[in-house]
N, C-alpha and C positions, 0 to 999 in steps of 0.2 A: 586440547583445546579448549580453552572459554568461552562456548558457542554464544551467539546473538540467544537464536530459538532452534529449539529440537522437537520433530515429530518423531513421536511413535506410535507406528500401528495403528495410526488415526483413521476412524471409519465412520462415518455418513450416511444416515437414512432421511429424504422425507416421507414419513408414513414406510409403504415395503417397500419402495425404490432405494437401491444400496447406491448408494452416488458417489461416495468414496472409498476406494478398497486397499484398507491395510495399509495404508502410506509411511513412508519414514521418511525420514532426512536432517540432515546440520546445517544452516546456516552458519558462517562465519562473522564473526562482527567487522563491520563496516567496509560491506561493499552490495554491490545491487544483484538480488537474487530474482532470476527472469525464475518465471512457470507458465510455460508458453503450452501451447495446443490449443486443437480448434473450439470452435463453439459449443458450447455443451459439453464440453469434457469434465468438468468440476472445477474448473481453477476458480471462479469468484468465491464458491461454496468452501473452497480449501481457506482460502482467507479469510475468508468470516467464522468457520472455523476457528483459528488459531485466537481472535479476538474477543471470543464468545457472543458475536452477534446475531450469531446462529440462532442463540435462544429466541430471538423475538420473537421467530417463526416455529409455531406452536408445534407440525408435524417434523420438524427436525429434532433428529436425535443422536447426541453423537457418543463414540466409545473410542478410549486410545490416550492418547497424553499428548500437551502441547507445553512444551518448557522452556520459560523467560528465565536465564540467569537462574538455570536449575530449579526453578521452582514451577510446578503443575499447577498452571492455570484452571487445570477443571478440577484440583484436588477441592475436598469440603470445605477447607477453613481458608478457602482464598477470596478475598471480598472482591466483584467482578467489578466494581467500578474501581478498582487498585487495575485491576487485568486491562481493561478498556483503557486506562491512561498510560498505559507501558506501549500504546498503538497510536498513533496517527492515521486516520483513516482517510483516501481519496478516492473518492467514485469515479466512473465512468463518465458523469453529465454531472458537470460544476455545478453545486450547489450550495453557491451563499444564500444566505437568509435575504431576501432582494428586499425586502423594507427598510432593513438595518444598513446603517448606512457602513463606508468601507472599515470606519474604524471600530466601531461596534461588535462586527463580522468574528474580528480577531478578537475582540479584548472578551468577549462573550465568557468565555472559557475559563480563562484564568479566572474572572470574577468568580465565579460560579461556583468553582474549585481553590477560594481561597488561596490562589499563588500569590497574591501580590498585598504588599501593605497598602499601599496609598496611590493615589491618580497619579502621581509622578513614574512610581515605579510600574505602574501602570501603561503611562503612555510611553515609556523606553521597552518595556517587553514585544509592543504593539509593533514599536518603532522594529527593533530586533527583528521580528520574526518577520515581517515587510521587507526587509533590507533581504535577510537570506531568503526569501521566496523574489526576489528580484525583482518589487512590484513598488517598493517603496517612493523610487526616483517618478515612476510614472505616478501616481496619485497623494505624493506628500500635500500639495494644494488643493485636494480632494477628498480629504479624511471624509468631511460632514456630509458630504455626498452619497446617495443609495446605492449599492450594490450592483445593483440593477444596471448602471449606467456602464459598468465596464466590459468589452468585448467578451466573445468570449474563453480567450486565453486565458484574460486576464482575472477574468471569474475563478477561471482551476489556481492560477498561481495565487489567487484571494486564498479559496480553499487550503493549497500548499501550509499559506500563511498562519490559516486559522489553527491548522496542526500542527504547526509546530508551538503556535505559543505554549501550546498545555510540555513541552516539555518532555515529547514521548523519547522510548528507544530504538523504539522500531517504526519505519513507514511503511503501511500496506498501500501501494496506489494500485486498484486495477480499471485497466485501460483507458486511464487516466488522458492519453490521448486520442481515444477510438473517434472525440467527437471534434477535434480541433484539425482546421489547417493546417499544411504543413511547417509553415512558417509558427505557429502559433506550439506546435509541437517538436518544433527543435530546440524551443524554448524551455519547455517544460524537459526535455531531455538533458537541456546542457545543465537545467540548476538540477537533476538529479545526482549525474555526476561530481556536480557541488558538493551537493547535498552527503554523499558517503561520508566526507570527510569527519563528520560528526555521528553521524544514523546509519545503520545497518537497513535498507531498503528491499525490498519485497515487491517487487511489479506484474502482473498479470498481464498477459498479449496475447492475441490470437497474431501475431505480425513476428513472424519470426526472422525477420530482418530486424524489425526495433530489439528485439531479443539479444542478435547476433553483437549492435552497433555498441550496446550499452552499457550488458549485464558481464562478468565476474562469473556468474556459476550460474548453469539453468539447468531446470528440471522441464520434463515432457512430460504431461499428462492428457491421458487419453481413453476415454469412457472411464474414468474416475481411477484409473492405474497410474502408477508412475511408473516409463517406461524406460525412463534414462536418463541419470542425473550425471555432473560435471561441472569442469571448469570451461565455459564458452567454448573458448579456439578448441578444446578436445572433441566437443561434439558438434559442431559445426563443422571440421575438418573431419573429422574420424571416427562419426557414431558409429556403437557397436552395435545398433539394433537396425533392423533392415526399415521399419516403422517408423522410427525417428529422422532416419534418412532417409524415407517420402516424403516428411512434413517439410526439413530444414529446406529442400531443391524445392518445396512449391508444389508436392502431386498430390495434395491432401488437402481438403479444405481447412 
């Protein structure tokens, strides 16, 4: 199979603390792959190891392989800018650039990366990204207004549009609904189900119900170790590990 991403023997340390321990898994293309587990088990660290954002932390050290389309992103001859452009990243707290307009939030990345030739191409790309993020109809008459005027749920969809505008292969989502109300959360979940037609989505969640609702495959991470992985329906109905069972039925934090 042509995998979207392959992780082989991945280990991560913060100083002397071993936070990801020999983790290996493969993610098929065009699915939602959920990494679930209690807070502090290494989920966000795993996500940031994939797109090399961890290198912004001077105390982090990574060993192992992360392959995207067969290319190891940690190989010496791979350009880190190229790596980060393969991934769209959406964080737990919506983080649009508050003083920039809605339009500029989406346009900035493509402009800086030379993805468009002229203004009309940029206009089209911004519109397309906002449409993909289910936001265009709500903001098309307010594109010049600051992003800070949007609600929390709209800001998160703007951040998704900003990620999509860079034409990534994979979208990484780190607890994207953790700070949203139930209505805004369900909009983001609907959006993810739509986006997997075109993208591979890897979502980190500490909410097993969310993983059960939206993911095709799920991995259970506990204290930096990959305890179980498989098709979501199998992991939730017939978990092979007692720890997984404890987690999915809500007997673990």
